[in-house]
N, C-alpha and C positions, 0 to 999 in steps of 0.2 A: 627251458624256457627262457633262462637267462640270456644265452647266445642267441635265442630269437628276437629278444628286446635290442641286444647289442646291434643286432643286423637292420632293424626296421629303425632304430632311433635317429642315426643318422638321415636317414630320406628323408625324418618327419621334419628334421630341421632343415632340410632341403624346401623342403615344400613349406615351411612357414615364413620363411626369410623374405620372398614375394610380397606374402599378404602385409607383413610388420612394415616394410620401408612404405609400401603401399598406403596402408593406414594410418602411418603415420603423417603422411605428406596430406592425408585427407583430416589430420586431427589441424594442423596447419592453416590451413583452408576455414574449417569451421570454427576454430576459435577466432577466429579474425570476424567472421558473422556470415562468411559465404559459404552457404551450404555447397558440397561438389559431388553431383551424381556422376559425374563424366570419368570419378577413377577408371572403368574398365575399359573406357574408349583411350583412355590417357597411357595405359596397359600396352593397350595394342598398337598405338602409335613408335611406343618405346622398343615393343617387341620387333615389328616392322624396322625403325632406324637401324637398330642393333644388329637385325639378320642381314639388310642391305651393303650395312658396313663389313661386316666381316665376310659375307659374301664374295664382295669387291674385291676385299684386302687380304684373304686368307692365300690366293696364288702368290702374292709379290712378297709376303713377308711372314715373319713367325707367327703362328696361331694365334699363340699367346698372349703376344702384343694386339693381335686384331681385336681379339674378344676384349680389351679393357678398353681400345679404341671405341668399339663397339658400345660398350657400357656408357659411356661418358656421351658419344653421340645418343644414346637413347633419352639418357635424363636431358640434354641438351633439348630435344626434339617435342621432348614431353613438355617443359617449360613452355618452348615457343607454342606448341597448340594449345596450352592451359589460357594464352592470353585472349585466345576467343570468348571464352567462359568470363575471363575477366573484364572484358570490356562489355559484354552483354550484360553481364550480374552487376559491375560497378558503374559502368558509363551511361549505361541505357536502361538501368533499373529493373532489367530483364526479370521474368520469373527464374528464380533460380534452378529449378529441379526441370524446369523446361530444355535451360539453357544446358546443362548435364546431359539430357535425356540426347539434345541433338548432338554435343559432342561425341556420345556412343555411336550415334548412328552412321555422322561423318566420319569417324574414327575407321569403322571397319569396310566401310564402302570404299572409302577413299585407297586404305592402304590395301585391299586385295585386288582394286584397279590398278594401281601401280605395281604391285607383285607380279600381276599378269602378263605386265607390259614389260615386265626385265625378265622372266623366268620361262613365260608360255603357260604358268598355271598361277595357282594362288597362294603355291608354298614357297618358303625361299629357305633352302637345304642350308647349313653351315656344315664345314667336313668335322669340327670337335668344337665343345663347350670347353668348360673350365675342368680341371682333372681335379679329383678329391687327393688331398695328401695329409699325411699326420702331423701331427705336431711335436718335434721333436723335444724329449723330456717329460713334457706334458701328457702325452697320450700314454706314458709307463706308467701313469698314477692308477691303482685299481679304483676298478669299476667307473670311478667320474674320466678318467682317461679315458677308456672305451667308448663311453658313451658321448661324449662331450669334443674331443681332441683327435680321435679315430677318424679317417675318412671324413674331414671337413674341406668346405669348399671357400675359398678367403673373401668371396662376398659375403659371407656367414658372420664373420668378425666386422667388415666393413660394414654390414649394416646395424650389426650392435652398438659399435662407435658412435654412428649417426642417431642412434636411438640416444645413447647416453648425452650427446652433444645436444641433441633435440629439447631433452628434459631440462637441461642445463639452461639454454636460451629461454625458454618458455618461463620456468619458475625463478630464473637466478639472471635474470639480465633485465636492463630499462625497455631492450627492444621487445622482450616477453612481455614484458607489464604494460606496454601499449597495443601490444596484439591481443592479450585475453579483456584489455580496457573496449577496443573495438567491437569485439565480439559480446560485449557483455553492454557496455554502456556507451554507442558511439557517438552520439550527441556529447555527453559529458567529458569522452577525450576530446573530440574537436576543442571542446572549450577550455581543454588545459594546455593548448598548443600541438595536438596529436594531428598529422595530416592522415586521416580515416581514408583517404582514396587509397594514398602511397602504401600504407601499411597494408590494408586488404590486397592490392596487387602483387607486392610483394609476397603473401600469404599464398598466394593463387598460385603464382611462379614456382613457388618450393613444392606447392602438390604438385602441380604438374610435373617438374623434374623428378622427384620422387617415385612417382608413378610410372614413369617412363623407367625408371632406373628399376623398379620392379617387376616391368615386362621386359627389359633388358637380360635381369636375371633370372626370370623364369624360361628365357630364353637357353641361355645356354648353362643351365644347371639340370634342367629337367626336360624341357620341349625337345631340343634340339633342331627345332626348325619352325619357322614362319607361317601359321595355319591361318590367320585373319580372325584369331581369336583366343582367348585367355581363358576360354570356361568355366566363365561367372566367377573368376579370384578377384575381379572387382569389386563386385557387388558384394562377395564374401568379405573383403576387408573394409567397406563400408559396414558392415553390421559388424563386424569387429570392432569398427569406431565406437557403433553405440553400445556394443555390449562389455566395451570397457573405459565407460563412462566418460571419454574424450580426455583420457588420462593417457601418459605414455606406456607404464607400467602396465596399467590396466588392460592396453592395446596388446602387451609384448604376453598376458597372460590368455588373451581369449585367441589372435590368434596361434599360438601356442597350440591348444585345444585343437581349434579347428584343424591345423596342421596334422595333428597325432592323428584326431578322428578319420580327416582323409585317405591319411598311408594307411591306416588300418584295413577300411576299405578297399584299398587298390591289392591291398598283400594279402585280403584275407584267404585266397584259395589255396594258399601254402600253409594257414594255420588249422589244425584240424579241429579245434573247438569250436572256429567261426566256419567252418565248411556246414554246416549244417541249416546257418541262416543265408537264406536267400542273398545272393550278390546284391541284387538291385536295391533290396534296404540298406543294407551297410553303405550304399553309394550314397543313398540320399539319405544317411543319416546326419551327414555335418550341416546340411542344409537344412532337414527338419528340425533339429536343434537350434541354428541359428532363428525359425520363426519362433521355436518358443520361447529363446531367452530373449526375443524383440518383444514379445507379447509380455511376458511375465513381468520385465525391466521396464515397460515401456512409461509406467505410471512414475516410478521412481528413478529415472533418468535425469540426469542433470546438463541438459544441453546448452550452449552459450545462448542466453537471453535473447540475442538479437540475430541467431542465424537464421539465414533465409529471408532477412528483412532488406529492402533496399535501403541504402542510407543517403539520405537529400541534406545537405548543407542547408542551415538555416530553420530547416522544419522542426518543429518540437510533436 
């Protein structure tokens, strides 16, 4: 049993990381008062951009360098694409849910169209993604070393560092205070000299960059090729954001739960005690739990008070 857990756990972490960075991006956006339903589409844009860059560069340079350039391109593309949502939500005062839904629809259609023009199909394969590596010394620690430091991706530690920095920025810096003020009482923040439009723009761009990075990480660690979809992980990240009560550590716990549940569902065929359960039930389990959790926590959820509300300067 221990051997099985040790084998499964690294895969659960790998599945959790794209969810975590995407949900963290959604946290920045919603803390500023802009609901971002478009996390799914932004992940697709990031996955496509990373695939395109790696596909183009892999014949001419080291695949490891190409992968990291691809991840950088994914973050940049996600940030740029999120400007559409920012402009519609902040400048045009459009309905943020409709704007985010439009982002999801545009991203899928546009990226598949471009992929077909590049490869002749909707898929963009890459030769190889990131390689799992053991962390010297730490991987030798009993139990903990086998679970956390054996066969890990470098992106896992990158995202955990970003999580810590995000927590510090939100709760320990003046920018974080302004960000939270814009999501709770934007008019009060404006009267205190905070530029609400600028703060929200930066938050939405961060959201797009993190979501794009999440799509890129998914490509180079799990998927292996761009297919025009991220299998609903953007919506699962959004659910994790709500389940985690719009707090970085809460999001970490929620995404870890979904990552472990999804991994168990994927490997259930090799676990004797789970083979008696129909595979389809295990595969829908994380999503059913998501719905139950959202219903159970709907009344106690503490979303930013101004989330989803367009801000009009001078209006009270």
